[in-house]
C-alpha positions in Angstrom: 13.8 257.0 60.1 15.7 254.7 57.9 13.8 255.0 54.7 15.1 251.7 53.2 13.7 249.5 56.1 10.8 252.0 57.0 11.5 251.8 60.8 11.1 254.8 62.8 13.8 255.4 65.6 13.0 253.9 69.1 12.7 257.1 71.2 15.6 258.4 73.4 14.5 259.8 76.9 15.2 263.6 77.4 18.4 262.7 79.3 20.4 259.6 80.2 19.3 257.8 83.5 21.1 259.6 86.5 22.8 256.4 87.7 24.0 255.6 84.1 25.2 259.0 83.8 27.3 258.6 87.0 28.9 255.4 85.4 29.6 257.3 82.2 31.2 260.2 84.1 33.3 257.6 86.1 34.6 256.1 82.7 35.2 259.6 81.3 37.5 260.3 84.0 39.6 257.5 83.1 40.7 259.6 80.0 40.3 256.6 77.6 40.1 257.5 74.1 37.5 256.1 71.7 38.0 252.5 70.8 38.7 253.3 67.1 41.7 255.6 68.3 43.4 252.7 70.1 45.8 250.3 68.8 44.1 246.6 69.0 46.2 245.4 72.0 45.5 248.5 74.0 41.6 248.4 73.1 41.3 244.7 74.3 43.3 245.4 77.5 41.3 248.5 78.4 38.0 246.7 77.4 38.7 243.8 79.9 39.8 246.2 82.6 36.7 248.4 82.2 34.1 245.8 81.9 35.5 242.8 83.9 33.1 242.3 86.7 34.5 242.2 90.3 31.1 241.8 92.1 29.4 239.3 90.0 27.3 236.5 92.0 28.7 233.2 92.7 27.8 230.3 90.5 27.6 226.6 91.8 30.1 225.5 89.2 32.2 227.4 86.6 34.4 225.4 84.2 36.9 226.6 81.5 37.8 224.4 78.7 38.2 224.2 75.1 36.4 222.5 72.3 37.5 221.8 68.8 36.5 224.3 66.2 37.0 224.8 62.3 40.3 226.2 62.8 41.6 224.9 66.1 40.5 225.2 69.8 37.6 227.3 70.9 37.8 228.3 74.7 34.5 228.3 76.5 33.4 228.8 80.0 30.3 226.9 81.4 28.3 228.2 84.2 26.1 225.7 86.0 23.8 226.9 88.7 22.7 223.5 89.9 25.4 220.7 89.2 23.7 217.3 89.0 20.6 218.7 87.4 20.1 219.0 83.6 19.0 222.6 82.6 18.1 224.5 79.4 21.3 226.0 77.9 22.1 229.6 76.8 25.1 229.8 74.3 26.5 233.3 74.9 28.6 235.4 72.6 30.3 238.4 74.1 30.6 241.7 72.6 33.5 243.9 71.6 32.9 245.1 68.1 34.2 241.6 67.0 37.7 242.7 67.8 37.7 242.9 71.6 36.1 240.9 74.5 37.0 237.8 76.4 35.2 235.4 78.8 36.1 237.7 81.5 34.7 240.9 80.1 31.2 239.1 79.8 31.6 237.2 83.0 29.2 239.2 85.2 26.4 239.1 82.6 26.8 235.3 82.2 26.8 234.6 86.0 23.8 236.8 86.6 21.9 235.1 83.8 22.9 231.7 85.0 21.6 232.4 88.4 18.5 234.3 87.6 17.3 232.2 84.6 18.4 229.0 86.4 20.0 227.8 83.2 23.4 226.6 81.9 25.3 229.3 80.3 28.0 228.6 77.6 30.2 231.5 77.0 32.2 231.3 73.7 35.4 233.0 73.2 35.3 233.1 69.3 38.1 234.2 67.1 38.6 237.9 66.9 39.1 240.4 64.0 41.3 241.9 62.4 43.5 238.6 62.6 40.4 236.5 62.1 37.9 238.7 59.9 34.5 237.6 58.9 33.3 234.8 58.9 35.8 233.3 61.4 33.9 234.2 64.5 30.6 233.2 63.0 32.0 229.9 62.2 33.2 229.5 65.8 29.9 230.4 67.2 28.1 227.9 65.1 30.6 225.2 65.9 29.9 225.9 69.7 26.2 225.5 69.3 26.7 222.2 67.4 29.1 221.1 70.2 26.4 221.9 72.8 23.8 220.1 70.8 26.1 216.8 70.7 27.7 217.0 74.0 25.5 219.2 76.2 24.6 216.3 78.4 28.0 216.0 79.6 27.9 219.5 81.2 24.4 219.3 82.6 22.7 220.9 79.7 19.6 220.0 78.1 20.7 219.6 74.4 17.0 219.7 73.4 16.7 223.2 74.8 19.3 225.5 73.3 18.9 229.1 72.8 21.5 231.7 71.8 22.3 235.2 73.2 25.0 238.1 72.6 25.6 241.7 73.4 26.5 244.1 70.6 28.7 242.3 68.0 27.8 239.1 70.1 24.2 239.9 69.2 25.2 240.0 65.7 26.8 236.6 65.9 23.8 235.1 67.8 21.4 236.3 65.0 23.7 235.3 62.1 24.0 232.0 63.9 20.1 231.5 63.7 20.4 232.5 60.0 23.0 229.9 59.2 21.2 227.0 60.9 18.1 227.9 59.1 20.1 228.0 55.7 22.4 225.2 56.1 20.9 222.9 58.8 22.0 222.3 62.4 20.6 222.0 65.9 17.1 223.5 66.7 17.5 226.9 68.4 14.8 227.7 70.7 15.1 231.3 71.0 17.5 234.2 70.4 18.5 237.0 72.8 19.7 239.9 70.9 21.0 242.5 73.3 21.7 246.0 71.5 22.8 244.0 68.5 24.6 245.1 65.5 22.4 244.0 62.7 23.5 246.2 59.7 26.8 247.5 58.2 25.6 250.5 56.5 25.9 253.5 58.8 22.5 254.7 57.5 20.5 254.5 60.7 19.6 257.8 62.2 20.7 256.8 65.8 24.2 256.5 64.6 24.1 260.4 63.9 22.0 261.2 67.0 24.4 259.4 69.3 27.4 260.0 67.3 29.5 261.1 70.2 28.4 258.1 72.5 28.3 257.7 75.5 30.3 254.5 75.7 30.3 253.8 72.0 30.5 256.2 69.0 29.8 256.4 65.4 33.6 256.3 64.6 33.8 253.2 66.8 31.0 251.5 64.8 32.4 252.6 61.4 35.9 251.1 62.6 34.3 247.9 63.7 32.8 247.4 60.2 36.1 247.9 58.7 38.0 245.7 61.0 35.5 242.8 60.7 35.4 242.7 57.1 37.9 241.7 54.6 35.8 242.9 51.6 33.4 245.7 51.2 31.0 243.3 49.3 30.3 241.5 52.7 28.6 244.7 54.0 25.3 243.4 52.5 26.1 239.7 53.2 23.3 238.5 55.5 25.6 236.5 57.7 27.6 239.7 58.4 24.4 242.0 58.5 21.4 239.9 59.5 19.0 242.8 58.6 20.1 242.4 55.0 18.7 238.8 54.7 16.3 238.4 52.0 13.9 236.7 54.4 13.4 236.6 58.2 10.9 233.8 58.2 11.2 230.5 60.1 13.8 231.9 62.5 13.7 231.3 66.3 11.5 233.7 68.4 13.7 236.7 69.5 13.9 239.0 72.5 15.6 242.2 71.3 17.0 244.9 73.7 17.9 248.5 72.6 19.0 251.5 74.2 17.9 255.1 73.6 21.4 256.5 73.8 23.1 253.8 71.7 24.3 254.5 68.1 23.1 250.9 67.3 19.5 251.6 68.7 17.8 252.0 65.3 19.4 248.8 63.6 18.2 246.8 66.7 14.7 248.2 66.3 14.7 247.4 62.7 15.6 243.7 63.1 12.7 243.3 65.7 10.5 244.9 63.1 11.8 242.8 60.2 11.2 239.5 62.3 7.7 240.5 63.2 6.9 241.2 59.7 8.2 237.8 58.7 5.8 236.2 61.2 8.5 235.5 63.7 7.5 236.4 67.4 9.9 239.2 68.5 9.7 241.1 71.9 11.4 244.4 71.6 12.4 245.6 75.1 13.5 249.3 74.6 15.4 251.3 77.3 15.1 255.0 76.4 17.4 256.3 79.1 20.2 253.7 78.8 23.5 253.8 76.9 25.2 251.0 74.8 26.4 248.2 76.9 24.1 248.9 79.8 23.5 245.4 80.9 27.2 245.3 82.0 26.3 248.1 84.6 23.7 246.2 86.8 25.6 246.6 89.8 25.4 250.4 89.7 22.2 251.1 87.7 19.0 249.9 88.9 17.1 250.2 85.4 19.8 248.0 83.9 19.3 245.4 86.8 15.6 245.4 86.0 16.2 245.0 82.4 18.5 242.1 83.1 15.8 240.5 85.3 13.3 240.6 82.4 15.8 239.1 80.0 16.4 236.4 82.5 12.6 235.8 82.9 12.3 235.4 79.2 15.1 232.8 79.2 13.6 231.0 82.0 9.9 231.0 81.1 9.8 231.9 77.3 7.9 234.8 75.7 
């Protein structure tokens, strides 16, 4: 239990899901060191190679272009399952510990969500640390949501029905975007989908010790991500870097929070769902006790992951 937040750990299963274990074993056979042991260029290249989908479903229209951001162009990729129709829109922020990840590395998840949720997905290639530390990536994510609100009609998106989503560090950015809009004004965000998110920068949560060796993400990786993302240790308690530290979680969009039993980030995701509920915000906590970090990228090989992504898509499509 994290005493500061009073949240008991979400449970882990006795063992990893067998299909997930097979994927973990395959990745282990590649002999890749922990992310924190790699130089940044190698980490980015390997992350793309490992997680770029080769069997994702076709989407009727996929378009790459760039929008204007606070420090230059922001590349985005727009997935539209039914060109000619206006659909609700999900603005998606990829994971990668704020230092890795591309439009390609999250392409499979975005394609599946566009098809299953029957929505437009706008994937955002925000600036990465360490070249662009906090708050650069967040500024790009907020700018992307603002662009969709203003120009969504031009891509077949319903600008009056915008939600945000993200995996891992992208989940952090989705939560922080909602906090930013609440504090400083901006488009109405209908809901937030936080998929095994980073919500704290303290290393105080029990799951970081319980799952210190992974699989797929280690405690050292998480600590490295914190150091890479932040220019100043003061920002460890900045709510726009660590949303769990916000003085209030009231008046935020309804949230769908996904956590995994064998994930070092498990407890801070669970704590965020609890903080939202305690503040009167509707929050669904979908916990997968036998899954590792990043499991929604494993849907082609892991049945339970595919089922979990179906539930996320249903929540995007119908609300919760």
